[in-house]
Residue frames as a rotation matrix with the C-alpha (Angstrom) as fourth column:
MET 1
0.582 0.810 -0.078 0.01
0.812 -0.584 0.001 0.00
-0.045 -0.064 -0.997 0.04
ILE 2
-0.516 -0.723 0.459 1.44
0.739 -0.647 -0.188 3.32
0.433 0.242 0.868 -1.03
ARG 3
0.374 0.641 -0.670 0.57
0.886 -0.460 0.055 6.23
-0.273 -0.615 -0.740 1.16
ASP 4
0.320 -0.167 0.933 0.65
0.433 -0.850 -0.300 9.99
0.843 0.500 -0.200 0.31
ASP 5
-0.443 -0.630 -0.638 2.88
0.838 -0.037 -0.544 11.57
0.319 -0.776 0.544 2.90
ARG 6
-0.883 0.226 0.412 1.05
-0.229 -0.972 0.042 14.89
0.410 -0.057 0.910 2.81
ALA 7
0.066 0.993 -0.099 -2.29
-0.373 0.116 0.921 13.26
0.926 -0.023 0.378 3.34
PHE 8
0.142 -0.134 -0.981 -0.76
0.664 0.748 -0.006 11.28
0.734 -0.651 0.195 6.16
ALA 9
-0.813 -0.530 -0.241 0.66
0.540 -0.532 -0.652 14.38
0.217 -0.661 0.719 7.88
VAL 10
-0.549 0.733 0.400 -2.70
-0.532 -0.676 0.509 16.21
0.644 0.067 0.762 7.51
MET 11
0.401 0.745 -0.534 -4.48
-0.002 0.583 0.812 13.26
0.916 -0.324 0.235 9.19
GLU 12
-0.242 -0.576 -0.781 -1.85
0.851 0.260 -0.456 13.27
0.466 -0.775 0.428 11.96
TYR 13
-0.973 -0.147 0.177 -2.32
0.075 -0.931 -0.358 17.01
0.217 -0.335 0.917 12.66
ALA 14
-0.213 0.970 0.116 -6.15
-0.573 -0.220 0.789 16.73
0.791 0.102 0.603 12.33
GLY 15
0.244 0.289 -0.925 -6.07
0.429 0.824 0.371 13.79
0.870 -0.487 0.077 14.78
GLY 16
-0.686 -0.610 -0.396 -4.01
0.668 -0.313 -0.675 15.82
0.288 -0.728 0.622 17.26
ALA 17
-0.856 0.384 0.346 -6.46
-0.367 -0.923 0.115 18.80
0.364 -0.028 0.931 16.92
ILE 18
0.079 0.960 -0.269 -9.49
-0.359 0.279 0.890 16.63
0.930 0.026 0.367 17.28
THR 19
0.019 -0.147 -0.989 -8.09
0.706 0.702 -0.091 14.82
0.708 -0.697 0.117 20.23
ALA 20
-0.896 -0.394 -0.203 -7.24
0.433 -0.681 -0.591 18.11
0.095 -0.618 0.781 22.07
ALA 21
-0.708 0.669 0.229 -10.55
-0.557 -0.727 0.402 19.69
0.435 0.157 0.887 21.16
ALA 22
0.212 0.720 -0.661 -12.46
0.018 0.674 0.739 16.55
0.977 -0.168 0.129 22.49
THR 23
-0.306 -0.469 -0.828 -10.37
0.834 0.287 -0.471 16.65
0.459 -0.835 0.304 25.61
ALA 24
-0.988 -0.129 0.084 -10.93
0.088 -0.922 -0.378 20.41
0.126 -0.366 0.922 26.18
ALA 25
-0.365 0.922 0.129 -14.63
-0.564 -0.329 0.757 20.19
0.741 0.203 0.640 25.49
ALA 26
0.262 0.495 -0.829 -15.19
0.380 0.736 0.560 17.29
0.887 -0.462 0.005 27.88
ILE 27
-0.519 -0.522 -0.677 -13.22
0.839 -0.162 -0.519 19.11
0.161 -0.838 0.522 30.54
HIS 28
-0.929 0.242 0.282 -14.99
-0.232 -0.970 0.070 22.46
0.290 0.000 0.957 29.97
ALA 29
0.004 0.978 -0.209 -18.32
-0.284 0.201 0.937 20.60
0.959 0.056 0.279 30.38
VAL 30
0.399 0.185 -0.898 -17.30
0.629 0.657 0.415 19.14
0.667 -0.730 0.146 33.69
ILE 31
-0.421 -0.659 -0.623 -14.86
0.907 -0.296 -0.300 21.64
0.013 -0.691 0.723 35.48
ASP 32
0.715 0.661 0.229 -16.34
0.594 -0.746 0.300 24.81
0.369 -0.079 -0.926 36.96
PRO 33
0.119 -0.710 0.694 -14.37
0.029 -0.696 -0.717 27.90
0.993 0.105 -0.062 37.79
HIS 34
0.462 0.128 0.878 -15.07
-0.804 -0.356 0.475 27.31
0.374 -0.926 -0.062 41.43
TRP 35
0.892 -0.179 -0.415 -13.29
0.252 0.959 0.130 23.94
0.375 -0.221 0.900 41.60
ASP 36
0.582 -0.813 0.025 -10.14
-0.289 -0.178 0.941 23.57
-0.760 -0.554 -0.339 43.58
MET 37
0.402 -0.488 -0.775 -7.20
-0.913 -0.271 -0.303 23.59
-0.062 0.830 -0.555 41.07
VAL 38
-0.682 -0.691 0.240 -5.60
-0.690 0.716 0.105 20.39
-0.245 -0.094 -0.965 42.27
LEU 39
-0.284 0.595 0.752 -8.80
0.073 0.795 -0.602 18.47
-0.956 -0.116 -0.269 42.05
ALA 40
0.708 0.490 -0.509 -9.53
-0.429 -0.274 -0.861 19.91
-0.561 0.828 0.016 38.61
MET 41
-0.067 -0.870 -0.488 -6.05
-0.997 0.071 0.010 18.79
0.026 0.488 -0.873 37.44
VAL 42
-0.712 -0.156 0.684 -6.69
-0.353 0.923 -0.156 15.25
-0.607 -0.353 -0.712 38.69
VAL 43
0.172 0.932 0.318 -10.05
0.070 0.310 -0.948 15.06
-0.983 0.186 -0.012 37.08
GLY 44
0.643 0.007 -0.766 -8.76
-0.683 -0.446 -0.578 16.67
-0.346 0.895 -0.282 33.87
THR 45
-0.482 -0.856 -0.189 -5.93
-0.859 0.418 0.296 14.12
-0.175 0.305 -0.936 33.61
ALA 46
-0.547 0.367 0.753 -8.35
0.092 0.920 -0.381 11.27
-0.832 -0.139 -0.537 34.10
ILE 47
0.630 0.771 -0.098 -10.73
-0.036 -0.097 -0.995 12.67
-0.776 0.630 -0.033 31.28
GLY 48
0.404 -0.461 -0.790 -7.81
-0.892 -0.391 -0.229 13.36
-0.203 0.797 -0.569 29.03
ALA 49
-0.684 -0.660 0.310 -6.29
-0.608 0.751 0.257 9.89
-0.403 -0.012 -0.915 29.56
ALA 50
-0.108 0.752 0.650 -9.64
0.245 0.654 -0.716 8.19
-0.963 0.082 -0.255 28.71
ILE 51
0.797 0.490 -0.353 -10.07
-0.202 -0.334 -0.921 10.27
-0.569 0.805 -0.167 25.58
HIS 52
0.041 -0.858 -0.512 -6.48
-0.978 -0.138 0.153 9.61
-0.202 0.495 -0.845 24.50
ILE 53
-0.690 -0.166 0.705 -7.03
-0.175 0.983 0.061 5.87
-0.703 -0.081 -0.707 24.77
LEU 54
0.287 0.875 0.391 -10.27
0.357 0.281 -0.891 6.11
-0.889 0.395 -0.232 22.79
ALA 55
0.664 -0.178 -0.726 -8.46
-0.651 -0.615 -0.445 8.39
-0.367 0.769 -0.524 20.11
ALA 56
-0.412 -0.911 -0.011 -5.50
-0.812 0.362 0.458 6.01
-0.414 0.198 -0.889 19.92
VAL 57
-0.423 0.387 0.820 -7.86
0.263 0.918 -0.297 3.04
-0.867 0.090 -0.490 19.23
ALA 58
0.618 0.785 0.046 -9.78
0.257 -0.146 -0.955 4.97
-0.743 0.602 -0.292 16.61
LEU 59
0.804 -0.335 -0.491 -6.81
-0.563 -0.697 -0.445 6.72
-0.193 0.634 -0.748 14.86
GLY 60
0.177 -0.874 0.453 -4.15
-0.529 0.304 0.793 4.23
-0.830 -0.379 -0.408 15.37
PRO 61
0.110 -0.068 0.992 -4.84
0.634 0.773 -0.017 2.18
-0.765 0.630 0.129 12.19
PHE 62
0.863 0.237 0.447 -4.82
0.503 -0.504 -0.702 5.31
0.059 0.830 -0.554 10.06
VAL 63
0.759 -0.588 0.280 -1.79
-0.483 -0.796 -0.365 7.22
0.437 0.142 -0.888 11.45
GLY 64
-0.039 -0.760 -0.649 0.16
0.062 0.646 -0.761 4.47
0.997 -0.070 0.023 13.14
MET 65
0.633 0.421 -0.650 0.34
0.611 0.244 0.753 3.61
0.476 -0.874 -0.103 16.87
PHE 66
-0.343 -0.792 -0.505 3.54
0.938 -0.317 -0.141 5.57
-0.049 -0.522 0.851 17.76
PRO 67
-0.871 -0.005 0.491 2.16
0.086 -0.986 0.143 9.01
0.483 0.166 0.859 16.55
ALA 68
0.148 0.982 0.116 -1.43
-0.069 -0.107 0.992 8.20
0.987 -0.155 0.052 17.96
MET 69
0.577 0.048 -0.816 -0.01
0.712 0.460 0.530 7.02
0.400 -0.887 0.231 21.35
ALA 70
-0.471 -0.844 -0.255 2.82
0.874 -0.409 -0.262 9.50
0.117 -0.346 0.931 21.79
SER 71
-0.839 0.157 0.521 0.99
-0.010 -0.962 0.274 12.62
0.544 0.224 0.809 20.76
GLY 72
0.093 0.995 -0.020 -2.29
-0.036 0.023 0.999 11.43
0.995 -0.093 0.038 22.22
SER 73
0.315 -0.066 -0.947 -0.95
0.895 0.352 0.273 10.72
0.315 -0.934 0.170 25.71
LEU 74
-0.776 -0.592 -0.217 0.72
0.630 -0.743 -0.223 14.12
-0.029 -0.310 0.950 25.78
ILE 75
-0.578 0.688 0.440 -2.46
-0.243 -0.659 0.712 15.88
0.779 0.304 0.548 24.54
GLY 76
0.310 0.841 -0.443 -4.73
0.229 0.387 0.893 13.74
0.923 -0.378 -0.073 26.95
MET 77
0.340 -0.127 -0.932 -2.76
0.918 0.263 0.299 13.79
0.207 -0.957 0.206 30.17
TYR 78
-0.647 -0.564 -0.514 -0.86
0.692 -0.717 -0.084 17.03
-0.321 -0.410 0.854 30.09
GLY 79
-0.760 0.493 0.424 -3.49
-0.021 -0.670 0.742 18.86
0.650 0.555 0.520 27.97
GLY 80
0.170 0.891 -0.420 -6.09
0.547 0.269 0.793 17.53
0.820 -0.364 -0.442 30.43
MET 81
-0.040 -0.327 -0.944 -4.17
0.975 -0.218 0.034 18.98
-0.217 -0.920 0.328 33.33
LEU 82
-0.907 -0.421 0.012 -3.59
0.404 -0.860 0.312 22.24
-0.121 0.288 0.950 31.48
PHE 83
-0.591 0.724 0.356 -7.17
0.013 -0.432 0.902 22.73
0.807 0.537 0.246 30.37
ALA 84
0.316 0.636 -0.704 -8.62
0.753 0.283 0.594 21.72
0.577 -0.718 -0.390 33.74
MET 85
-0.368 -0.547 -0.752 -6.27
0.864 -0.500 -0.059 24.16
-0.344 -0.671 0.657 35.55
ARG 86
-0.974 -0.063 0.215 -7.31
0.160 -0.869 0.468 26.91
0.158 0.490 0.857 33.24
ASP 87
-0.217 0.975 0.051 -11.00
0.170 -0.014 0.985 26.17
0.961 0.223 -0.163 33.49
SER 88
0.238 0.292 -0.927 -10.74
0.934 0.195 0.301 26.06
0.268 -0.937 -0.226 37.28
MET 89
-0.570 -0.575 -0.587 -8.98
0.694 -0.719 0.030 29.54
-0.440 -0.391 0.809 37.42
GLN 90
-0.788 0.245 -0.565 -11.17
-0.416 -0.888 0.194 31.45
-0.455 0.388 0.802 34.89
ASP 91
0.224 0.920 0.322 -14.63
0.143 0.296 -0.945 31.32
-0.964 0.257 -0.066 33.28
ALA 92
-0.801 -0.496 -0.335 -13.32
-0.271 -0.199 0.942 30.73
-0.534 0.845 0.025 29.67
SER 93
0.248 0.853 -0.458 -15.88
-0.868 -0.014 -0.496 30.60
-0.430 0.521 0.737 26.68
TRP 94
0.660 0.087 0.746 -16.30
0.195 0.939 -0.282 27.50
-0.726 0.332 0.603 24.56
PHE 95
0.934 -0.326 0.147 -14.55
0.043 -0.307 -0.951 29.30
0.355 0.894 -0.272 21.72
GLN 96
0.331 -0.879 0.343 -11.45
-0.916 -0.387 -0.108 30.07
0.228 -0.278 -0.933 23.96
SER 97
0.191 -0.288 0.938 -11.28
-0.581 0.737 0.344 26.59
-0.791 -0.611 -0.026 25.32
LEU 98
0.696 0.077 0.714 -11.52
0.411 0.772 -0.484 24.82
-0.588 0.631 0.506 21.98
GLY 99
0.920 -0.390 0.044 -9.20
-0.195 -0.552 -0.811 27.40
0.340 0.737 -0.584 20.22
VAL 100
0.165 -0.884 0.438 -6.37
-0.984 -0.119 0.131 26.94
-0.064 -0.452 -0.890 22.66
ALA 101
0.246 -0.146 0.958 -6.80
-0.257 0.943 0.209 23.16
-0.934 -0.298 0.195 22.54
VAL 102
0.964 0.066 0.258 -6.71
0.227 0.302 -0.926 22.96
-0.139 0.951 0.276 18.74
VAL 103
0.643 -0.760 0.093 -3.35
-0.591 -0.570 -0.571 24.99
0.487 0.312 -0.816 18.79
PHE 104
0.044 -0.601 0.798 -1.98
-0.881 0.354 0.315 22.84
-0.471 -0.717 -0.513 21.65
GLY 105
0.578 0.182 0.795 -2.89
0.000 0.975 -0.223 19.59
-0.816 0.129 0.564 19.78
VAL 106
0.952 -0.294 0.085 -1.25
0.095 0.020 -0.995 20.70
0.291 0.955 0.047 16.49
CYS 107
0.368 -0.883 0.293 1.92
-0.846 -0.448 -0.289 21.88
0.386 -0.141 -0.912 18.38
VAL 108
0.319 -0.174 0.932 2.10
-0.631 0.694 0.346 18.48
-0.707 -0.698 0.112 20.22
VAL 109
0.847 0.153 0.509 1.91
0.233 0.754 -0.614 16.62
-0.478 0.639 0.603 17.06
ALA 110
0.767 -0.636 0.087 4.62
-0.294 -0.469 -0.833 18.84
0.571 0.613 -0.546 15.49
VAL 111
0.143 -0.822 0.551 6.97
-0.990 -0.110 0.091 18.10
-0.014 -0.559 -0.829 18.41
VAL 112
0.415 0.067 0.907 6.30
-0.256 0.966 0.046 14.41
-0.873 -0.251 0.418 18.41
GLN 113
0.975 -0.062 0.214 7.08
0.223 0.289 -0.931 14.33
-0.004 0.955 0.296 14.68
LEU 114
0.570 -0.792 0.218 10.35
-0.664 -0.600 -0.446 16.25
0.484 0.109 -0.868 15.26
TYR 115
0.126 -0.441 0.889 11.28
-0.870 0.382 0.312 13.85
-0.477 -0.812 -0.336 17.97
ASP 116
0.744 0.221 0.630 10.43
0.072 0.912 -0.405 10.77
-0.664 0.346 0.663 15.72
ARG 117
0.912 -0.409 0.019 12.71
-0.020 -0.091 -0.996 12.24
0.409 0.908 -0.091 13.08
ALA 118
0.256 -0.839 0.480 15.53
-0.935 -0.341 -0.098 12.79
0.246 -0.423 -0.872 15.63
LEU 119
0.374 -0.047 0.926 15.17
-0.571 0.776 0.270 9.24
-0.731 -0.629 0.263 16.75
ARG 120
0.836 0.179 0.519 15.46
0.271 0.687 -0.674 7.97
-0.477 0.705 0.526 13.23
GLY 121
-0.142 -0.985 -0.099 18.61
0.512 -0.159 0.844 10.15
-0.847 0.069 0.527 12.55
THR 122
0.340 0.332 0.880 16.85
0.919 -0.316 -0.236 12.18
0.199 0.889 -0.412 9.87
SER 123
-0.740 -0.534 -0.408 18.47
0.590 -0.807 -0.013 15.51
-0.323 -0.250 0.913 9.26
ILE 124
0.333 0.924 -0.189 15.71
0.773 -0.382 -0.506 18.12
-0.540 0.022 -0.841 9.41
VAL 125
0.127 -0.363 -0.923 17.99
-0.251 -0.912 0.324 20.94
-0.960 0.191 -0.207 8.20
GLU 126
-0.816 -0.544 -0.193 18.92
-0.310 0.131 0.942 18.98
-0.487 0.829 -0.276 4.99
GLY 127
-0.001 0.932 -0.361 15.41
-0.970 -0.089 -0.226 17.83
-0.243 0.350 0.905 4.40
GLY 128
-0.754 -0.439 -0.489 16.49
-0.542 0.836 0.085 14.21
0.372 0.329 -0.868 4.45
SER 129
0.438 0.875 0.209 14.08
-0.884 0.376 0.278 11.30
0.164 -0.306 0.938 5.12
ALA 130
-0.360 -0.539 0.762 15.00
-0.743 0.660 0.116 8.08
-0.565 -0.524 -0.638 6.94
GLY 131
-0.126 0.156 0.980 15.12
0.234 0.964 -0.123 4.97
-0.964 0.214 -0.158 4.89
ARG 132
0.892 0.377 0.249 15.11
0.303 -0.090 -0.949 6.83
-0.335 0.922 -0.194 1.56
PRO 133
0.037 -0.942 0.334 18.14
0.986 0.090 0.142 7.20
-0.164 0.324 0.932 -0.71
């Protein structure tokens, strides 16, 4: 099976954005600005972890398990803590919550891709690609 690398990359970034938006939406629906910040972070981490596992199962066959699990776990657990902490400290709108989440998800996917390239020994500066002549 031949895959188009651009379509694959778009799906990976879209998966990160969707995972982060779903995490932020679930947390925003549950966490109230009057919650204790530590309790909010624990609940946010649990919500994020559950969503990341569901996203990995759903997206893994399409983007591969490493990208789905690595970026999904970072988005779910750390994003969950971050989004819950923010929601417990301020009364953010749905637009603010989802907007920040989408940017966060895309950034996490980009960092995971850079990390994956570094592990493979690919020179980002030279534009090289691992496994290709």
